[in-house]
N, C-alpha and C positions, 0 to 999 in steps of 0.2 A: 874284418870280423863281421859275420852275419848278425843281424838284430833278430831277437826272438820276441814275439808279441803273443798275447793270449787270445788271438782270433785267427782264423783261417782265410785264406783268399783261394778261391777255387779257380783254377785255370782249366777251360774245357776246350779240348782239341778233337774235332771230328777227323777220323783217319780212314783214308782210302788210297791205296797204291802209292804211297809216298816214301818208300823205303830208301830211295836215293838221298833224301833230305832229312830224314827223321832224326837221325842220331844228333845232328848239328842242332836242330830245333830243341830237342829234349835237353841238350847240354846247356843251352842258355836259360831254359826254364829252371833246371835243377840248380843252376848257379846264381839264382835270384838273390839279391843282398838281404832279402827278408826270407827267414827260413820256414815260418809256419804257413806253408801253402799245400794244397793238394792239386796234383795235376791228373785230371780226369780225361782219359783217352778212350774215345768211343770208336772202336773199329768197326767200320761200315762195311762189313763183308769184303775186305781186302783180298786180293788174289796174288799179291806179290809177298815180299818178306816182312812187310810192315808189322804184322801181328807177332811174328817171332821176336822182332826187335823190341817191341813193346813189352813182351813178357819177360824178356831178358832184363830189361831196365827196371821193370817192377820188382824183380827179384833183388836187385841191388839197392833200389830206393823205394821205401814203403810209402813214400808220398805220391807215388805214381799208381793210379787205380785203372785198371783196364776193364772196359765194358764192351761186350761183343754183341753185334746185331747182324741180321741179314742186310744185304745192301738195300738201303732205303733212302739215301740222300743225305746231304749235309744238314738240312733242317731237322730231320728226325734224329740224327746223331746229336746235334746241339740240344735239343729238347730233352733227350735221354740224359744227357751230361747235367743239364740244369736241374733235372728232378733229383739227380744223385748227389748234387753239391750241398755241402755243409757249411761253406764258408760265409762270412759276412759280406764279402764282396765277390763279384764274378768278373772274370776276364776271359773273352773268347779270342782264341788264337787259331791260325791256320798252320798246319804242320809242315809246310813247305817254306814258311817265312821264318825270320829271325826276330827274336824280342831282345831289347836291351836289358841287361842284368839288373838294372835299378828301377825297371817299370813298376813292379808290384810295390816296392817300398815306398817310392815317391807318391805314386797314386793313392796308396793307402793314407799316407800322411796328409795329403791335400784333401782327401774325402773326409777324414776325421776332423780336420781343422776347420773346414767350410761347411760340414754337414750337408754335403752334396749327394743327390741321388746318381749322378753321372759325372765322371771326370773325363774330359776329352783332351787328347794329346795329338801330336803330329806324327807323320811317318815318312819314310824316304823309299823310293823305289829303286831297285837294282835289277839288272838282267845277268844272264850267265856270263855275257862277254865283259862286263865291268865289275864282276863278282869281287875279285880279290881287292880291287881298289875301294869299293864301297865297304868291304868288311874291315879294312885297315882303319876306316873312320870310326868304327865303333867305339874304340877306346878313347879316341879324341872327343866324340860327343859325350861319352860318359863322364870324362873329366869336367867337360863344360858344366854339366848339370849336377856335379857333386855338390856344389853350393848354388842352390837355385837362386835366380834372380829376383824371385818374389812377384814375378809379373803374372799374377793370377786374375783372370777376367771372369767375374761373377756375373752371369746372365740372369736376371731376376724374372723376367716376364716370359711366358710360354712362347709367345710369338717370336721374340728376339732369340730365344734358344734355337728354334728350327731355322729361322731365317738366316742365322750366321753360319749354318752348315751347308756347303756346297753339295751337289749331288754326288761328286766323286768322293766325298767323305762320308757317304751314307753307308759306312760299313761298321760292323761291330768291333773289329779289332783295333780301332783307335779310341775305344771307350772302355771305361772302368766302371762297372755297376754295382749299386748297393742291392744286395739280394732281397732284402725286405721290401724294397721298392718294386722290384720285378714280381715278387710273390703277391703283394697286395694288388697290383694292377693286372695280374694273371696274363702277363705278356709272354707269348709262345712264337716260335718261328712257324711260318706257313708251310706246310709239307707239300702243298700243291703247286709251289713255284720252284723251278729247278735252276734259275738263274737270277741274281739280283735280290734273293731273299732277305739280304741284310737291309735293304731299302724300306721294307715294311717295318721290320722291327725297330729301326732307328727313328724312323718318321713317327711311330707310336710312342715309343720311350721319351724321345725329346719333347714331343708335345705335352706328355703327361707329367714330366718331371717338374717338381717343385723348384728344384734348384739344380743347375748344371754348371760346371766350372771348366774353363779352358786353360790349359797351361802351355807355355811356349817351350815345348820339349819334344824332341824327335826320339821315340821310344820304340817304334816298330819299323821293320824293314821288309817291304813287300816285295816278293819275287815276281818280276814281270813275265807274263805269258809263259808259264810252265807248260812244256809239252803234254798234250792230252788233258789239260785242265779244261774244265767247263767253259771258261771264258774264251778259250782259243777255239774251242770245237763248235760252239753255237753260231748260227748264221745270223746276219744283220736282220733279216726278215723275221726270224724267230725272236730275236731281241725285241723288235717292235711290238710283236704280238704279247711278248711276256710283259713289257712295260705297261701295256694296257691292263693287263691282269693285276699287276702290282697296284696301279692307280685304283682299280675297283676294290681291292683288298683294303687299301688304306682309306678310301671313302666310306667303306663299310664299317671299318674299325672306328673312325672318327664319328660317324653317325650313331653307332651303338654306344659310344662313350660321351655323346652329347658335346663334342668339341669341333664339329664340322664348321660351324659358323666363324669361329675363331681363326680358322687355318685355310679356309677355301682359297683365298688369294694366293696364299704361299703355295698350294698344290698348283695352281695355274702357273705361276712364275718358275716353279721348280721343274715341272714335267714337260711342258710344251717345248721349251728349248732342248730338253734332253732327247725327246722324240725326234725332233728335226735335225739334230745332230747325226743321229743314226740314220735318218732318211738320206742324208747327203751322201752317206757311205754306199748306197745302192747305185751301182753304176748303169744298170739297165734302165733306160728312161721309161719303158713301158711299166716295169715293176715299180719304179719310183713314183710315177704318176698314179698307179693303183694304190699304193700305200699312202700317198699324200691325200687322196679322197677319203681314204679309210680313217685316217687320223683326224681329218676335218669333222667328218661325221661323228666320231667318237667324242672329241672335245666339245663340239657344239650342241650335240643332241642328247648325249648319254651320260656324260660324266657326273654332272651334278644334279641329275634328276631324282 
């Protein structure tokens, strides 16, 4: 039986050509064990059947709200969804992934109990080849967390909040945000970044959060390397260029908010290894040497001036 509460949770999905996965994604969101949610789907100029599927589901379920825009990117879509959201809490999902049906209920209870700005949880990666095996585990994992083990880790100081989050976890879909916190800090997604836009948002919000809580629960299932996704299409060289843009944006945000001094060491420890992991993926020795010099110049002369 679903629990009803007197507060809404806003789930925001940017939609672009995901018709193949959309029905399953919506099914798990509609079946959340907490009923009082709104599912804001921002169609980012889809050219497949995605919009038709959304409109069909919106007719059946009034909790689904469809917003249309010309193709402007995932950041623009998330910002539009955030602006339209009326929930007390915000959760950003991707429409080709799968969400555990207990995510909203458990995260809401933990956020209320601990008065946290952000609740952080775990995720599982699956591919098309092991799809059925991973999905079979959904119910088993759900049962494990039916009675929570109570292992909630309260990270009190800002430095430890972001120090405990690895680069691969710098995504918005492993986090459950208090909307009043996002509104008061005026945090938005950067529309000038087309890959890794999550990293800026999470680096800023985790640094600003007065309180963040991590729970040992796998609530999100990430579909690995979907065909034609941005992650699979972007080249390594482009990723290196984009990471430098991301760093500049984070530095700018931290300086503007007066928190750069507290987190300068963390930025170095986080991004230098990330850049060189991507550098190792460049097979051409000439190109690798070129980007190595470029990175050295960037980190030594430009990053913290």
